[in-house]
Structures are given as structure tokens and as C-alpha cells.
N, C-alpha and C positions, 0 to 999 in steps of 0.2 A: 429501462433500468431505473431504480431509485437509489438514492444515497442517504444514509444517515450519518451525520457528523456530530460527534460529541466528545467531551473530555473523558478519557479513561482514568487519568489522574490529573492533578493540576499541571503537570509538565508534559504529559503525553496525550495526544488526541487520537481518536479512532475515526476512520472512514469505513463504513460498512456498505459496500455496494450490494445490490440484490438483482440478480438476473445475468444478462450477457454483457460482458465488457468488450463491446464491439466498436465500430467506427462511430456510431451514434452516441455511445456512452463515453467514449474516450475523452471528449472535450469536457464533460462534466467532472470526470476524475482529475484531469489536468487543472481545471479551474479551482476545484476544491483544494487540491494540494497547494496551488499558488496562493490562494486566499489565506490558508492557514499559515504559510510561511510569511506572508505579508503582515499577518497579525502577530507574528512573533512565536508561533507554535510550529516549530520545525521538526519536532519529534512526533512522528506519525506512525500508527499501526494501521495497515489495511486489513480489515477482517474479511477474508475471502470465503467465509462459511457459505454464503448464499450465491456465490458466483458459479454459474454453470458452464460458462464458455469464455475464453479469452482469445480475441483476435490480435493480429499484429498491431493494429492501431491502439488497442488497450495496453499492450506491452510497451509501446512507444510512450503513451501517456504516463505510465508508471515510471519509466526511465526518466522522462522530463521532470517529473515530480521529485524523483530521487536526487537528481542533480541540483534542483532548486533547493531542496531541504539541506543538502550537504553544503551548498554555498552559504546557507544561513546557520551553519554549525549544528545541523540536525541530521536526521536520517529517516528513511522510510523502511519499515520492517513489515513483512507479510505474515499473516497467520491463517491457519485452518484451510489450507488448500485441499480440495478434494483430489482424488487420484487423476481424474481427467485433466484438471487444471495444472496439477503438479507436472504431469507429463509434458504439457506445453512449455512450462518453464524449463524443464530438463532438456527437451529437444532444442530449444532456442538458446540454451546456455545462460538463461536469466537466473537459474538457481545458483549460479556462481556470482551474480551481480547483487542479488538481494539476500538479506538474512531472512530465513523462513523458519517459523516456529509452529508448533502444533496447535496453539490456541492464542487468543489475544492476551490472556494473563501472562503467559510466558514471554510473548513479544514485548509487552509493556515493561515487564520486570527486567528484560535484557538491557534497557536503557540505563538502569542503575549500575549494571555491570560494566558499562563502557561501550566502545565501538563493537558493532555486529560481530 
């Protein structure tokens, strides 16, 4: 899995994973979210466009990142989940934990509207 990390706006950063969000990739996601929060960028959109699979370790890493962002007065919002990945989020109840948007533009814009 590869990660692209870039500012979507000056206040909102995007992490775009590519591939499988499994045990091997979960540490990279967790580290990226932690590094952004440490740098004062706690408003994060995870662009799931190119994620083809999410394992329980990936869900855990996203949850750890969400908690970290919220402790830093931010949030993690998800965008562009394909049907298979969305099903994993729904079956695990994580669709109730995360704010999910159809695309990164909507997820990024949601920060201006307030809490998820």
C-alpha cells in the first residue's frame, strides 16, 4: 500500500491510501494520522477511492487516528468508499463512528459546517 499525504485546503489535509488497508498498512495510516496531529493538522480527510480492502487492523488504525484527531480538536472524515469497503464499515458499525462523504470535496467542505 502507498499513501499520499497533502493539504486539501490550508486547514484540511488529505491522506489517500492506495491498495489494501490490512495489518501491514495499518501502522502507516496510524503513523500518518499521528504525524499530522503532531504538526497541528488535526482536520483530516481519508480519501478511500483506491482502497480495495479493509481489515480489522485497518479499522483499528483509523479509530486510533480519529481519537487522536479529536483530542487535538480536529476530526477524521472518510470519503469515496466503494461498495465493498462501505459494507465492512456498515457491518462493523464504523459507519456510525465516522462521518462518511461521497467525495473528498464534500468531506473537506464539511469542516466549515462544523462537527461531522
